[in-house]
C-alpha positions in Angstrom: 0.0 0.0 0.0 1.3 3.4 -1.0 1.3 6.1 1.6 1.6 9.8 0.6 2.2 12.6 3.0 1.6 16.2 2.1 2.2 19.2 4.3 1.7 22.8 3.3 4.7 24.9 4.4 5.2 28.6 5.1 8.1 29.6 2.9 9.7 32.9 2.3 11.6 33.6 -0.9 14.5 35.9 -0.3 15.0 38.3 -3.2 18.2 39.9 -4.5 17.1 43.0 -2.5 16.8 41.0 0.7 13.0 41.2 0.7 11.1 38.1 1.9 8.1 37.1 -0.2 5.7 34.4 0.9 5.6 31.5 -1.5 3.0 28.7 -1.3 4.8 25.4 -1.1 3.8 21.8 -0.3 6.2 19.3 1.2 5.4 15.8 -0.1 6.7 12.3 0.6 5.5 9.0 -0.8 6.4 5.5 0.3 6.8 4.5 -3.4 9.9 6.8 -3.5 11.2 6.3 0.0 14.6 8.0 -0.4 13.2 11.3 -1.7 11.2 14.3 -0.6 9.5 16.7 -2.9 8.8 20.5 -2.8 5.8 21.4 -4.9 5.3 24.9 -6.1 2.0 26.0 -7.7 1.8 27.0 -11.4 1.0 30.6 -10.7 4.4 31.4 -9.3 6.6 29.6 -11.9 8.2 31.1 -15.0 6.7 28.3 -17.2 3.1 28.6 -15.8 3.2 24.9 -14.8 3.5 23.3 -11.4 7.1 22.9 -10.4 8.5 20.0 -8.2 12.0 19.8 -6.8 13.0 16.3 -5.7 16.0 15.6 -3.5 17.2 13.1 -0.9 15.3 12.8 2.3 18.7 12.3 4.0 19.9 15.7 2.6 16.9 17.4 4.3 17.6 15.5 7.5 21.3 16.5 7.5 20.6 20.1 6.4 18.5 20.7 9.5 21.7 20.1 11.6 24.5 21.5 9.5 25.2 22.8 6.0 24.6 20.0 3.5 24.3 19.5 -0.2 26.2 19.7 -3.5 24.9 20.5 -6.9 21.4 21.9 -7.3 20.2 21.7 -3.7 21.9 23.1 -0.6 20.3 23.2 2.9 21.6 24.7 6.1 20.3 25.9 9.5 19.8 29.7 9.8 19.7 30.4 13.5 17.6 28.2 15.8 14.2 28.6 14.1 14.8 28.7 10.3 16.3 26.5 7.7 17.5 27.7 4.3 17.0 25.7 1.1 18.9 27.0 -1.9 17.8 25.7 -5.3 19.9 26.1 -8.5 18.5 25.7 -12.0 19.7 26.9 -15.5 17.3 29.8 -15.0 18.9 31.0 -11.7 18.9 30.5 -8.0 16.2 30.6 -5.4 16.8 31.1 -1.7 14.0 29.8 0.5 13.6 30.2 4.3 11.5 27.5 6.0 10.4 27.2 9.6 12.7 24.5 11.0 10.0 23.0 13.3 7.7 22.4 10.3 10.5 20.7 8.4 11.3 18.5 11.5 7.6 17.6 11.9 7.5 16.6 8.2 10.6 14.4 8.5 9.3 12.7 11.7 6.1 11.9 9.8 8.1 10.4 6.8 10.2 8.3 9.2 7.0 6.9 10.7 6.0 5.7 7.2 9.4 4.3 6.2 12.2 4.3 8.8 15.6 5.6 8.0 17.8 2.8 6.8 14.8 0.5 6.0 14.0 1.9 2.6 13.5 -0.7 -0.1 16.3 0.5 -2.3 15.8 -1.9 -5.1 12.6 -0.4 -6.4 13.9 3.2 -6.0 17.0 2.3 -8.1 14.9 0.6 -10.8 12.6 3.7 -10.9 15.6 6.1 -11.1 17.3 4.1 -13.9 14.1 3.9 -15.8 13.6 7.7 -15.5 17.2 8.3 -16.5 17.3 6.0 -19.5 13.7 6.1 -20.6 13.6 6.4 -24.4 17.3 5.6 -24.9 
């Protein structure tokens, strides 16, 4: 049985002028993809006019709540005691997002209740990743 968790999150987008703009975001986790977490952004705030989803390792989120973590397109680090920063890089630019740390922790605790850390069925996740990577090749 597939379990999907969704949690709306209060997120602030930090602009180049150091202004903070609220951005509607949903944190999502599914037991079908147990190694990943997803950040869903609605179509009305994207450049393309389509819903945008960022997917990255659940372990990265867990580590980033305690210390700076990440390489490549996603970086996460604590920002004081109550906020966590998620930095997203794409070919179109970079977004700096501030999350409430307690909300991210609540979300992670809920995901670990569905599939415990270290008990993820890796075989299916690897198969799905390889299929996505090589689909159509």
